[in-house]
C-alpha positions as CSV (number, residue, x, y, z in Angstrom):
1,M,333.7,40.1,99.4
2,F,329.9,40.7,99.4
3,S,328.1,41.1,102.7
4,S,325.4,38.5,103.6
5,Q,322.8,41.2,103.1
6,V,324.0,41.8,99.5
7,I,324.1,38.1,98.7
8,R,320.6,37.7,100.1
9,S,319.3,40.6,98.0
10,L,320.9,39.3,94.9
11,G,319.3,35.9,95.5
12,I,315.8,37.5,95.8
13,M,316.4,39.5,92.6
14,L,317.3,36.3,90.7
15,V,314.2,34.6,91.9
16,I,312.0,37.3,90.5
17,I,313.9,37.6,87.2
18,L,314.0,33.8,86.5
19,V,310.3,33.2,87.4
20,L,311.0,30.9,90.2
21,T,310.2,27.2,89.7
22,T,312.6,25.6,92.2
23,A,313.9,26.5,95.6
24,I,316.8,28.9,95.6
25,P,319.2,28.7,98.7
26,V,320.1,31.8,100.6
27,L,323.0,32.3,103.0
28,A,322.1,30.7,106.4
29,V,323.9,31.0,109.7
30,N,322.5,27.6,110.8
31,S,320.5,24.8,109.2
32,D,317.1,23.4,109.9
33,A,315.4,20.0,109.5
34,L,312.3,18.6,107.9
35,V,309.7,17.8,110.6
36,S,307.1,16.3,108.3
37,G,309.5,13.7,107.0
38,G,307.0,10.9,106.6
39,S,304.9,12.9,104.2
40,P,305.4,12.5,100.4
41,S,306.5,15.3,98.0
42,T,303.6,14.3,95.7
43,P,300.7,14.0,94.9
44,F,298.6,17.0,96.1
45,A,297.1,17.1,98.6
46,Q,298.9,14.4,100.4
47,N,302.0,16.6,100.3
48,K,300.4,19.5,102.1
49,Q,301.1,20.6,105.7
50,N,300.6,23.9,107.6
51,E,299.9,25.5,111.0
52,P,302.7,23.9,113.0
53,S,303.0,23.8,116.7
54,V,305.9,22.6,118.9
55,A,306.5,21.9,122.6
56,I,309.7,21.3,124.6
57,D,309.7,19.1,127.7
58,A,311.0,21.4,130.4
59,H,312.0,18.4,132.5
60,D,314.1,16.9,129.6
61,P,314.8,19.6,126.9
62,T,316.2,17.0,124.5
63,V,312.6,15.8,124.0
64,L,310.3,17.8,121.6
65,A,306.9,17.1,120.1
66,A,305.3,18.9,117.2
67,G,301.9,18.9,115.4
68,A,300.6,20.3,112.1
69,N,297.6,20.2,109.8
70,E,298.7,17.1,107.9
71,E,297.1,15.8,104.7
72,I,299.2,12.7,104.2
73,D,296.1,10.5,104.6
74,E,293.9,12.3,102.2
75,E,292.9,11.0,98.8
76,A,294.8,12.1,95.7
77,C,293.2,14.5,93.2
78,N,292.9,11.7,90.5
79,A,290.5,9.8,92.7
80,G,287.0,10.5,91.3
81,D,286.9,13.9,89.5
82,D,290.5,14.7,88.6
83,T,289.9,18.5,89.2
84,S,288.7,17.9,92.7
85,C,291.1,17.5,95.6
86,P,288.7,17.2,98.6
87,F,289.2,16.5,102.2
88,T,288.1,12.9,102.4
89,D,285.1,12.5,104.7
90,G,286.2,10.9,107.9
91,V,290.0,11.2,107.5
92,G,292.0,12.9,110.2
93,T,294.5,15.8,109.7
94,S,296.3,16.2,113.0
95,G,299.9,15.3,112.3
96,I,302.3,14.2,115.1
97,Y,306.1,14.3,115.1
98,F,308.8,13.7,117.7
99,S,312.5,14.7,118.3
100,F,314.8,13.2,120.9
101,D,317.9,15.2,120.2
102,S,316.8,18.8,121.0
103,G,315.1,19.3,117.6
104,H,317.9,18.4,115.3
105,T,316.1,15.5,113.7
106,W,312.5,14.4,113.6
107,V,310.4,11.2,113.2
108,Q,306.8,11.0,112.0
109,P,305.2,7.7,113.3
110,T,302.7,5.6,111.3
111,Y,299.7,4.2,113.1
112,S,296.6,2.4,111.7
113,G,293.2,4.0,111.2
114,Y,290.7,5.4,108.7
115,S,292.9,6.3,105.8
116,A,292.6,7.5,102.2
117,R,296.4,7.4,101.6
118,I,295.9,4.4,99.4
119,G,292.3,3.2,100.0
120,V,290.6,0.0,99.3
121,N,292.2,-1.6,96.2
122,G,294.1,1.6,95.5
123,S,290.9,3.5,95.0
124,C,292.1,6.7,96.7
125,I,295.1,7.0,94.4
126,G,292.7,7.0,91.4
127,V,293.5,7.0,87.7
128,V,293.6,9.6,84.9
129,G,290.0,10.3,83.9
130,P,286.7,9.3,85.6
131,D,286.7,6.5,88.2
132,P,284.4,5.4,91.0
133,G,286.2,7.5,93.6
134,C,287.9,6.9,96.9
135,T,286.9,4.2,99.4
136,P,289.0,4.7,102.5
137,D,290.6,1.8,104.3
138,P,289.4,1.6,108.0
139,N,292.7,-0.1,108.9
140,G,295.0,1.8,106.6
141,P,298.3,3.7,107.5
142,I,297.8,7.1,109.1
143,G,300.4,9.7,110.0
144,T,298.0,11.5,112.3
145,L,296.8,11.1,115.9
146,P,295.5,7.6,116.6
147,K,292.3,6.5,118.4
148,Y,289.9,9.1,116.8
149,F,288.2,6.8,114.3
150,E,287.8,4.2,117.0
151,N,286.0,6.7,119.2
152,G,283.7,8.0,116.4
153,L,285.7,11.2,115.9
154,I,287.9,12.9,113.2
155,S,291.1,14.8,114.2
156,D,290.6,18.1,112.4
157,G,293.9,20.0,112.9
158,D,294.6,23.4,114.5
159,P,297.2,21.6,116.7
160,S,298.7,22.9,119.9
161,L,301.0,20.9,122.2
162,A,302.3,21.2,125.8
163,F,304.4,19.1,128.2
164,G,303.5,19.0,131.9
165,P,304.3,16.8,134.9
166,R,302.7,13.4,135.1
167,P,300.2,12.9,138.0
168,G,300.9,10.2,140.6
169,P,299.6,9.0,144.0
170,D,300.9,12.1,145.7
171,G,299.9,14.6,143.0
172,F,302.0,16.1,140.2
173,S,305.7,15.7,140.2
174,W,308.5,15.7,137.6
175,A,309.7,12.6,139.4
176,N,306.6,10.8,137.9
177,G,307.8,11.7,134.4
178,S,306.3,14.0,131.8
179,R,303.0,14.0,130.0
180,L,302.4,15.3,126.5
181,Y,299.1,17.1,125.8
182,Y,297.9,17.6,122.2
183,S,294.8,19.7,121.6
184,N,293.1,19.9,118.3
185,L,289.7,20.5,116.6
186,T,287.5,17.4,116.2
187,S,284.3,16.6,114.4
188,R,282.0,13.5,114.4
189,F,282.8,10.6,112.2
190,P,280.1,10.4,109.5
191,N,278.1,7.6,111.1
192,S,278.5,8.6,114.7
193,T,275.8,10.4,116.6
194,P,275.9,13.4,119.1
195,A,274.9,10.9,121.9
196,E,278.0,8.8,121.1
197,T,280.4,11.8,120.8
198,F,279.4,15.4,121.3
199,K,276.8,18.0,120.3
200,G,277.5,20.8,117.9
201,F,279.6,21.2,114.7
202,E,283.2,21.2,115.9
203,A,284.7,20.5,119.4
204,I,288.1,20.7,121.0
205,A,289.7,17.3,121.9
206,V,292.9,16.6,123.9
207,S,295.1,13.5,123.3
208,R,297.7,12.6,125.9
209,A,300.8,10.4,125.9
210,D,303.2,9.4,128.7
211,D,305.5,7.0,126.8
212,L,306.8,9.1,123.9
213,A,309.4,6.5,122.8
214,A,306.5,4.1,122.2
215,A,304.3,6.8,120.6
216,A,307.2,7.7,118.2
217,A,307.6,4.0,117.3
218,G,304.0,3.8,116.1
219,D,302.4,2.2,119.2
220,A,298.9,3.6,119.3
221,E,298.4,2.2,122.8
222,A,300.9,4.8,124.1
223,W,298.1,7.3,123.7
224,F,295.0,7.8,125.9
225,D,291.7,8.0,124.2
226,P,290.9,11.6,123.1
227,V,288.8,13.6,125.6
228,I,286.3,16.3,124.5
229,V,287.2,19.3,126.6
230,S,285.0,22.1,125.1
231,K,281.7,22.9,126.6
232,Q,279.5,21.8,123.7
233,N,275.9,22.5,122.7
234,S,274.0,21.7,119.5
235,A,274.9,25.1,117.9
236,L,278.5,25.4,118.9
237,F,281.5,25.5,116.6
238,A,284.7,25.6,118.8
239,D,287.7,27.0,117.0
240,H,291.4,28.0,117.2
241,E,292.3,26.5,120.5
242,Q,295.6,26.7,122.3
243,I,296.9,24.5,125.2
244,W,299.4,25.0,128.1
245,A,300.4,23.0,131.1
246,D,301.6,24.8,134.3
247,N,305.1,23.4,134.3
248,A,306.9,25.3,137.1
249,E,307.1,23.6,140.4
250,S,307.0,27.0,142.2
251,S,303.4,27.5,141.1
252,R,300.5,26.9,143.4
253,F,298.7,25.2,140.5
254,F,301.6,23.1,139.2
255,G,300.3,20.5,136.8
256,N,297.1,22.3,135.9
257,V,296.3,22.3,132.2
258,Y,294.5,25.1,130.3
259,V,292.9,25.3,126.9
260,C,291.5,28.5,125.4
261,Y,289.3,28.7,122.3
262,A,286.8,30.8,120.5
263,A,283.2,29.5,121.1
264,F,281.2,30.3,118.0
265,R,277.5,30.0,119.0
266,S,274.4,29.8,116.9
267,Q,276.4,28.4,114.0
268,E,273.3,27.5,112.0
269,K,271.9,31.1,112.1
270,G,274.3,32.7,109.6
271,N,275.3,36.1,110.8
272,A,274.4,35.5,114.5
273,L,277.9,34.5,115.6
274,P,278.5,35.6,119.2
275,N,281.9,34.0,120.0
276,P,283.3,34.5,123.5
277,I,286.8,33.4,124.4
278,T,286.5,30.4,126.7
279,V,289.0,28.7,128.9
280,V,288.8,25.1,130.2
281,R,291.0,23.8,132.9
282,S,292.0,20.4,134.2
283,S,293.6,19.6,137.6
284,D,293.7,15.8,137.2
285,G,296.0,15.3,134.2
286,G,293.4,15.9,131.5
287,D,290.7,13.4,132.7
288,T,288.1,16.0,133.5
289,W,287.7,19.7,132.5
290,Q,285.8,22.8,133.8
291,A,284.9,25.8,131.6
292,T,285.0,29.5,132.2
293,Q,284.0,32.2,129.8
294,V,286.6,34.9,129.9
295,S,285.3,37.6,127.5
296,N,282.0,38.9,126.4
297,A,280.1,37.3,123.6
298,T,280.5,39.9,120.9
299,N,278.0,39.4,118.1
300,N,280.1,40.4,115.2
301,P,279.8,38.6,111.8
302,T,283.0,40.2,110.5
303,H,285.3,38.5,112.9
304,G,284.5,39.1,116.6
305,Q,287.1,37.5,118.9
306,Q,289.6,34.8,117.8
307,D,293.1,33.4,118.0
308,C,293.8,33.0,121.7
309,W,297.0,32.1,123.5
310,V,297.5,30.9,127.1
311,R,300.5,30.8,129.4
312,T,301.3,30.7,133.2
313,D,304.0,32.4,135.2
314,S,306.1,31.0,138.1
315,Q,303.4,31.6,140.6
316,G,300.6,30.0,138.5
317,V,298.9,33.2,137.3
318,V,297.2,32.3,134.1
319,Y,297.4,34.8,131.2
320,V,295.1,34.6,128.1
321,F,295.7,36.7,125.0
322,W,293.5,37.1,121.9
323,E,292.7,39.5,119.1
324,A,289.3,41.1,118.6
325,I,287.4,43.6,116.5
326,K,284.9,45.6,118.5
327,A,282.8,48.6,117.6
328,N,284.1,50.8,120.4
329,T,287.8,49.9,120.3
330,G,288.5,48.6,116.7
331,R,291.1,45.9,116.4
332,A,293.2,45.2,119.5
333,I,295.1,42.6,121.4
334,Y,293.4,41.7,124.6
335,M,294.5,40.0,127.9
336,T,292.9,38.6,130.9
337,R,294.4,36.9,134.0
338,S,293.4,34.4,136.6
339,F,294.9,34.3,140.1
340,N,293.1,31.2,141.3
341,G,294.1,28.5,138.8
342,G,291.6,29.3,136.1
343,Q,288.5,29.4,138.2
344,S,287.8,33.0,137.5
345,F,289.4,35.8,135.5
346,D,289.9,39.5,135.9
347,Q,288.6,42.3,133.7
348,N,289.7,42.2,130.1
349,Q,292.3,44.8,129.2
350,I,293.8,46.0,126.0
351,V,297.5,45.3,125.5
352,S,297.6,47.3,122.3
353,P,295.5,48.3,119.3
354,F,296.8,46.9,116.1
355,N,296.7,47.8,112.4
356,P,295.7,44.9,110.1
357,T,298.1,43.6,107.4
358,G,297.1,42.3,104.0
359,L,294.7,43.6,101.5
360,I,291.1,42.4,100.7
361,D,291.3,39.8,98.0
362,P,288.5,40.1,95.5
363,T,288.5,36.3,94.9
364,S,288.0,35.3,98.5
365,G,286.9,38.4,100.5
366,D,289.7,37.6,103.0
367,R,292.8,39.6,103.7
368,T,295.7,38.1,101.8
369,F,299.3,38.9,102.5
370,D,301.0,38.5,99.1
371,G,298.3,39.2,96.4
372,L,295.2,38.2,94.6
373,A,294.3,34.6,95.6
374,G,297.2,34.7,98.0
375,A,298.0,33.5,101.5
376,R,295.9,34.7,104.4
377,D,297.5,37.3,106.7
378,G,298.3,35.9,110.1
379,T,296.8,37.8,113.0
380,F,297.5,35.3,115.9
381,P,299.1,37.1,118.9
382,T,301.7,34.6,120.1
383,A,303.0,34.9,123.7
384,D,305.4,33.4,126.2
385,I,306.5,33.9,129.8
386,A,309.9,33.4,131.5
387,N,308.4,31.2,134.3
388,G,311.7,29.4,135.2
389,A,310.4,25.9,134.4
390,P,310.9,23.2,135.5
391,S,311.6,24.5,139.0
392,G,310.6,28.1,138.7
393,A,313.6,29.2,140.7
394,D,315.2,31.5,138.2
395,A,312.1,33.0,136.7
396,T,311.9,36.6,135.8
397,D,308.2,36.2,134.7
398,E,308.7,38.6,131.8
399,I,305.9,38.4,129.3
400,V,306.4,38.8,125.6
401,V,303.6,39.0,123.0
402,A,304.2,39.3,119.3
403,W,302.0,40.0,116.2
404,Q,302.4,41.7,112.8
405,E,301.4,45.2,112.0
406,G,300.4,46.8,108.6
407,P,300.2,48.6,106.3
408,T,300.7,46.4,103.3
409,P,302.5,47.7,100.2
410,S,301.1,46.7,96.8
411,D,301.7,47.1,93.1
412,V,298.8,49.5,93.1
413,N,299.6,51.7,96.1
414,P,303.2,51.1,97.5
415,G,303.7,51.8,101.1
416,P,305.9,50.8,104.1
417,N,306.7,47.2,105.0
418,E,304.9,45.4,107.7
419,K,306.5,45.0,111.1
420,V,306.6,42.5,114.0
421,K,305.3,44.4,117.0
422,I,306.4,43.0,120.4
423,A,304.8,44.0,123.7
424,Y,306.8,43.1,126.8
425,S,306.0,43.4,130.5
426,T,308.0,42.8,133.7
427,N,305.2,43.5,136.1
428,G,302.6,40.9,135.4
429,G,300.9,42.7,132.6
430,N,300.1,45.8,134.6
431,S,302.0,47.9,132.0
432,W,303.6,47.3,128.7
433,A,306.5,48.5,126.6
434,F,306.8,48.0,122.8
435,T,309.3,47.5,120.0
436,T,308.9,47.1,116.3
437,D,312.5,46.3,115.3
438,A,312.4,42.5,115.6
439,A,312.2,41.6,111.9
440,Q,314.8,42.2,109.3
441,A,314.3,45.7,107.7
442,T,313.7,44.4,104.2
443,D,311.3,41.6,105.2
444,R,307.6,41.6,105.0
445,P,307.0,39.3,108.1
446,N,304.0,37.1,108.2
447,M,302.8,34.8,111.1
448,P,305.5,35.7,113.7
449,A,306.0,33.4,116.7
450,I,307.8,34.4,119.8
451,A,309.4,32.5,122.7
452,I,311.4,33.6,125.8
453,S,313.9,31.4,127.7
454,P,312.7,30.2,131.1
455,D,315.3,32.4,132.8
456,G,314.2,35.4,130.8
457,T,317.6,36.1,129.1
458,D,316.9,35.2,125.5
459,I,314.1,35.9,123.0
460,Y,313.6,33.9,119.8
461,L,311.3,34.9,116.9
462,A,310.3,32.9,113.8
463,Y,308.3,34.1,110.9
464,N,307.7,33.8,107.1
465,A,309.3,36.6,105.1
466,F,307.8,37.8,101.9
467,H,310.0,39.7,99.4
468,T,307.6,41.4,97.0
469,V,304.7,43.7,97.4
470,W,301.0,42.6,97.3
471,Q,300.4,41.7,93.7
472,S,297.2,42.1,91.7
473,T,298.3,39.4,89.3
474,T,299.1,35.7,89.9
475,A,301.5,35.7,86.9
476,N,304.6,36.9,88.8
477,P,306.6,34.9,91.5
478,R,305.9,35.5,95.1
479,P,309.2,34.7,96.9
480,M,309.1,33.8,100.6
481,N,311.3,32.1,103.1
482,S,311.5,31.3,106.8
483,V,313.5,33.4,109.2
484,V,314.5,32.8,112.9
485,R,316.0,35.7,114.9
486,H,317.4,36.2,118.4
487,A,317.6,39.0,121.0
488,D,318.9,39.3,124.5
489,T,317.0,41.1,127.2
490,N,318.7,43.8,129.2
491,G,318.1,44.7,132.8
492,S,314.7,46.2,132.1
493,G,313.6,43.3,129.9
494,T,314.0,45.2,126.6
495,P,314.8,43.0,123.6
496,V,318.2,44.2,122.3
497,G,320.8,43.1,119.7
498,W,318.5,41.4,117.2
499,T,320.5,39.0,115.0
500,T,319.4,36.5,112.4
501,L,320.1,32.9,113.3
502,F,318.6,31.4,110.1
503,E,317.3,32.3,106.7
504,G,315.8,29.4,104.8
505,P,315.8,28.7,101.0
506,I,313.4,30.9,99.1
507,G,310.3,29.3,97.5
508,D,307.2,30.6,95.7
509,A,304.1,31.0,97.8
510,R,302.0,30.3,94.7
511,G,303.1,26.7,95.0
512,S,301.0,26.3,98.1
513,S,297.3,25.7,97.7
514,A,293.9,25.3,99.2
515,N,292.3,22.0,98.4
516,S,289.8,23.9,96.3
517,L,292.7,25.3,94.2
518,T,291.1,28.8,94.5
519,G,294.1,30.3,96.4
520,E,297.3,29.7,98.2
521,F,297.2,28.2,101.7
522,L,299.9,28.6,104.4
523,G,297.6,28.5,107.4
524,D,297.3,31.0,110.2
525,Y,300.4,30.6,112.5
526,N,303.9,29.4,113.1
527,Y,305.4,28.5,116.5
528,A,308.5,29.0,118.7
529,A,309.8,27.6,122.0
530,A,312.9,28.1,124.1
531,T,315.1,26.6,126.7
532,R,318.1,28.2,128.6
533,D,320.5,26.9,126.0
534,F,318.6,26.9,122.7
535,G,315.5,28.1,120.9
536,T,313.4,26.4,118.2
537,G,311.2,27.9,115.5
538,I,308.8,25.7,113.5
539,Y,307.3,27.0,110.4
540,V,305.4,26.2,107.2
541,D,307.8,26.4,104.2
542,V,307.4,26.2,100.4
543,R,311.0,25.7,99.4
544,N,310.0,22.3,97.9
545,A,306.7,23.5,96.3
546,A,306.5,24.0,92.5
547,D,304.4,26.8,91.0
548,C,301.7,25.7,88.6
549,P,300.9,28.1,85.7
550,A,297.6,26.4,85.0
551,V,296.5,27.0,88.6
552,D,297.8,30.6,88.5
553,A,295.6,31.3,85.5
554,Y,292.6,29.6,87.1
555,R,293.0,31.7,90.3
556,Q,293.3,34.9,88.3
557,S,290.2,34.1,86.3
558,L,288.1,34.0,89.5
559,A,288.4,37.7,89.8
560,S,286.5,38.2,86.5
561,T,285.3,35.3,84.3
562,P,286.2,31.9,85.7
563,I,287.9,29.4,83.4
564,A,287.8,25.6,83.8
565,K,289.5,24.2,86.8
566,P,292.8,22.3,86.0
567,A,293.6,18.8,87.1
568,P,296.7,19.2,89.3
569,Q,298.2,15.7,88.7
570,Q,298.0,16.2,84.9
571,D,298.3,20.0,84.5
572,C,300.9,20.8,87.2
573,P,304.4,19.9,88.2
574,A,304.5,16.9,90.5
575,T,305.5,18.9,93.6
576,F,302.7,21.5,93.2
577,G,301.2,22.1,96.7
578,N,304.1,20.6,98.6
579,S,304.2,22.9,101.6
580,D,306.3,21.3,104.4
581,I,306.9,21.8,108.1
582,F,310.6,22.7,108.9
583,S,312.1,23.4,112.3
584,G,315.5,24.5,113.5
585,S,317.3,24.1,116.9
586,F,319.5,27.2,117.4
587,A,322.0,27.5,120.2
588,D,321.9,30.7,122.3
589,P,324.4,32.9,120.4
590,T,325.3,34.9,123.5
591,P,325.5,32.4,126.3
């Protein structure tokens, strides 16, 4: 009998030989579930989701909520110019999904709002050939956060979610129930003004819900109006936010909510882009927020500081992590801490330098992970802390941080596979140990996400695995799938005994797409969360996406002499662009 590794390797070889056009299953220890179940498989770009986030209610771990960049409400490519698949002006993209059985099944509610899913008189579906274009319906069906259009705003994705205790007359208590917080980017609706909404180009907004059963059933009134939480000015572009609620009763700041983000200043001045990492905090359940700048404002047009992550330990210490490129230190993962509930932060310290993955793509100028016109490499440092929630009683307060490390092999200059690097600390971040054995040896891991159980005994890791080198041509398949792994922690907190809990069906990354068609698009991150009994990984997945040779040829041409852009609904298979959000609920294999 063949081993599972041999079967898996043979599956990958078949994908490459047969020029993959459909998903090929691989051996899996467990199964996963479609999260974005309300979204169609066609047409593009309504079938496109990416950048998922998930949260588990520590007070009731059967309840989960997830978010993603969700294009279900965008116009079809055939509306207007058939070769154009734009983001429809005014239409939101912050998807919301719920599970009430520990993540085994999911529901995507439908609300009413500004929608190009169908449009007035079907105008947003369009016809083959020229037509007048899309006229969105102000009372159409939406599969994204409600109450943005009504408040002069657009939900713009980059979702992050967290559960915390609900406030009551005597303060925060789990006895009051749980509150879901959903942070995302937001911009002004086309006819709204800064005086009505906010100043600047892009802000961070937080939506909240207490009655999740009603929210999951499509009741928009289960949600509070969104609150602008970023400290805005007329030149600010806030980006890549992350939210966390202090959910351990042992904490002095139990119930506080924190959002970190990169504050890009002087947006209109081109290369003048100082972008400090900023943290805002709320102590009243998200009604009001106060801001603190936690890093310097590096003026660096190449990248600066970005991709933050925030968590709290059982005593309420706030930890913020991010990645940065600085002239004196190069690329590194940074950390800062607050010991007074987010009012002030200590000196920034380097957790670890890191080597970038991906190679510079001549068509976009970005680092891409799988080849020319490929998917961006994911540099987000994801983190978690064993804070013992909901009580905090059995916390170890171990901190785990994960990111991917280069170098990237290519068909021009082969080299080692990338690794998932994990930093872990059992003394509050004063010192760190490291491991790079978390991913399967033959995988090229992209966008890793890590979680540790509240009692510090189990670590879960989710990532997208690529199975060919970086390719200079778009003509060959680019097989990838989703992987979830598990390790125990020993007495010193070291991750040991990595095993694979799940390997998803293989798909072709070329079947994903930016709306412009100029390259693939998988987003920037995946997510993971854990309880004492199970872990969950949530990830972008292309098992149901079809490659489009016409788009491959167009993307290749952008490196030399561009050819005419194809019309996806006429020139591509129906499920081109169909990236989905999948998630699995995986029992602790070593209870």
